[in-house]
C-alpha positions in Angstrom: 137.4 32.8 143.6 134.9 33.3 146.4 132.9 36.5 146.3 130.8 37.9 149.2 128.2 40.6 148.6 127.3 42.6 151.7 124.4 45.0 152.4 122.5 46.0 155.5 119.9 43.3 156.2 120.8 40.8 153.5 117.2 41.0 152.2 117.4 43.3 149.1 120.6 44.3 147.4 123.2 41.7 148.4 120.9 38.7 147.7 119.9 40.2 144.3 123.6 40.7 143.4 124.3 37.2 144.5 121.5 35.7 142.4 122.5 37.8 139.3 126.1 36.7 139.5 125.3 33.1 140.2 123.0 33.1 137.1 126.0 33.9 134.9 127.4 30.4 135.7 131.1 31.5 135.7 133.5 28.7 136.2 135.4 28.8 139.5 133.3 31.6 141.0 131.5 30.9 144.2 129.1 33.6 145.5 127.4 34.3 148.9 125.8 37.3 150.5 125.5 38.6 154.1 124.3 41.7 155.9 125.9 43.9 158.5 122.7 43.9 160.6 121.2 40.8 159.2 119.6 38.0 161.2 120.3 34.4 160.1 117.5 32.6 158.3 115.3 35.5 157.0 113.8 35.7 153.6 114.6 38.0 150.7 112.2 40.9 150.3 109.1 40.1 148.4 109.8 42.7 145.7 113.4 41.4 145.3 111.9 38.0 144.7 109.4 39.3 142.2 112.1 41.2 140.2 114.3 38.1 140.0 111.3 35.9 139.0 110.3 38.4 136.3 113.9 38.3 135.0 113.9 34.5 135.2 116.9 34.5 137.5 116.8 31.5 139.9 117.5 32.1 143.6 117.4 30.4 147.0 118.1 32.7 149.9 118.3 32.7 153.7 119.7 35.9 155.2 123.1 35.6 156.9 124.7 37.8 159.5 128.2 39.0 158.8 130.7 36.8 160.6 134.4 36.1 160.6 133.9 32.7 158.8 132.4 34.5 155.8 135.2 37.0 155.7 137.7 34.1 155.9 135.8 32.3 153.1 135.8 35.3 150.7 138.6 36.3 148.4 136.7 39.4 147.5 134.1 41.3 149.6 131.9 43.7 147.7 129.7 46.1 149.7 126.8 48.2 148.6 127.8 51.3 150.5 130.8 53.1 152.0 129.4 52.6 155.5 129.2 48.8 154.9 132.8 48.8 153.8 133.9 50.8 156.9 131.9 48.5 159.2 133.6 45.4 157.8 137.1 47.0 158.0 136.4 48.1 161.6 135.1 44.7 162.7 137.6 42.6 160.6 140.7 44.7 160.0 142.6 41.7 158.5 140.2 41.9 155.5 141.1 45.5 154.5 142.9 44.4 151.3 139.8 42.5 149.9 136.9 44.8 150.8 135.6 47.2 148.2 132.4 49.0 147.5 130.8 47.3 144.5 130.9 50.4 142.4 134.4 51.3 143.6 135.7 47.9 142.4 134.1 47.7 139.0 133.8 51.5 138.1 136.6 53.2 140.1 135.7 56.6 138.6 132.2 56.5 140.2 132.6 55.1 143.7 129.1 55.7 144.9 126.6 53.7 146.9 124.3 51.2 145.3 120.7 52.6 145.7 118.8 51.0 148.5 115.3 49.9 147.5 114.3 49.0 151.1 110.8 50.3 151.8 110.2 51.2 148.2 107.8 50.0 145.6 108.3 47.4 142.9 109.6 50.0 140.5 112.3 51.0 143.0 113.4 47.4 143.2 113.5 47.2 139.4 115.8 50.2 139.3 118.1 48.7 141.9 118.1 45.4 140.0 119.1 47.3 136.8 121.9 49.0 138.6 123.1 45.6 140.0 122.8 44.0 136.6 125.0 46.7 135.0 127.6 46.4 137.9 127.6 42.6 137.4 128.3 43.0 133.7 131.3 45.1 134.6 132.4 42.7 137.3 132.3 39.8 134.9 134.4 41.7 132.4 136.9 42.5 135.1 137.1 38.9 136.3 137.6 37.6 132.8 140.5 40.1 132.2 142.3 39.0 135.4 
């Protein structure tokens, strides 16, 4: 299964989510990330890198702009917010059946946005990391049940 995480600039939430899931080393799961307003080739935010390093989660990252080839590659697209989901469905209507907000997909009773650490301090990034870690725990359970 190919999973694509999507956020705004592909520098904070989606690359952290990608790294967290990749670190689980689940067989037959391929993971990428992209951003609705991302530019190709950018770095992950410094605080995002610091949080992953502190948690000993390996990562390599270059930001990627959302494009049709990524939508075609993905079996499942998990967005960080409702507006990301709507943007993808608007731009790529053929993907409607595989696009979900991350929280909507793993915890359907609480379909809220993943908090955005952009512009925040290290503590803010750590809270978002914990949120993504919890969501990834739930995602892994769900994938293993299917």
